[in-house]
N, C-alpha and C positions, 0 to 999 in steps of 0.2 A: 204107391212108392216109385220113384223113375230107377230107371235099370243104369245099371253101372255104365260109365263113361267109356265108350270103345276105342277112342282117340285123344288127343291133348287137347282141349281147347283152346289153349292160348295162342298157336300158331292162325287156328281160326280165326279167330276174333281180332287179330291184330291185322292179318290178311284183310280183315271186313273193315275195317279203320279205313286201313289204308288205298286200298279200293274198293269202292263201293261197289258188293255184290261179290267181292273176290270170295268171301267166306263160303257164299253159297257156293261157288264155284267149285273150290276146293272139296266141299261136301259134295259135291256131284250133281247139284240141285242147279242144271247148267238154267234153265228157263226162268226159275225165279230169281237167281244171280243176275242175267241178263235183265228182266224187267227193273230188277231194284238200281242197276248201271244205270241205265237210261235215265230211269226217275230222279235221281240225285243228278245226275249229270245236266239235263236238262233245266232242273229247275236251278244250280248254282249258275249256269250259265245265263238262262235267263236273267238272274240278279245281276251280271255282269254287264247284261246289256242294256238292262234297265238305270245302271250307275251307283249301283246300292255301295254302301258302303260296308267295309269289314270294320268289327268293334275290336277295340283294345281295352283292356282289362282296365279300370278305374275305380279308384273308392273314393268316398265322400260318405253321403247319406248314405242308409241301406238302401233306398228305391236305385239312387245312382250304381253303386255296386250292384246291385241284384241285375239291374239292364244290363250293364257294360259287364260286369264278367259272364254272366248269363249269354249273351251275346257272342262274348269270345269264343266259350265252351262251344256253341251251336257251330260258330265259323270254324275250328280247330276239329270239330267233329267230320267235317267234310274230306278229310284223308290228304290225299295227293293234291286234290283241288285246290285248299287251299293252300298247301306249300307252296304248289306253282304258282297261284298267283300272287303270294307275297314275294317269292322270288323275284319273277319278274318287273314286282315294282307296281304294283298297283295299291294305289292311294288315292282313291278318289274319297274327297272332305266331306263331311256331315253335312249336307244344305238341307233346306226347308224344300218341301215339294211332294205332291202324292206320287210321284213315277219314283223318284230315287227312294222315299221309306217302301214302296213297294219292292224295288231291288234289293234293299236291305234286309226287308223281310224273307224274300225268296233265300237269299242266299244263309240266312241261318235256317230256313225251314229244310233247307237241301241238307246241313248236317244233322238237325232234327231226324231225319228221315232215315241219316245211315246209320244213326245211333239205334232207331228200330231194328234197322236190317242187323246191326253187331248184336244185339239182345236175340233174334231170331237165331242167327247163326249159334250163339252160344248155346240155346236153348235145343238146338239140333244137336250140336257135337256132344252134349253132355248126353242127352236120352232122355230130356225132361219132354220135350216135344216129341208123339209119337212119328214114327215115320209115315 
């Protein structure tokens, strides 16, 4: 049975979304926070350098909806990285080619890594994951 939460988990998860690794830094897990920060930043920047496209939600058939809305959620999960990229006007068209496709997948992968970091921070904050 998990022990009761010692701190409120909402600011931890919010900071973990906004700044990759930030939730762990708030929980005094500095090494893990820095490693998560570096991993997400490197994947996101590599995706940008490979000129990957950011997803925008699109509806249509089930497959199109799943791919585009899922990709959009993956992009938004990168937190401040996504917000800065959109604010600076990055808009790479979806073009055919292996390099661009790898970049697009790295951009989504960075967000998915950050989702895992958010879940980890939540589990630490609520006491589900042992010290």
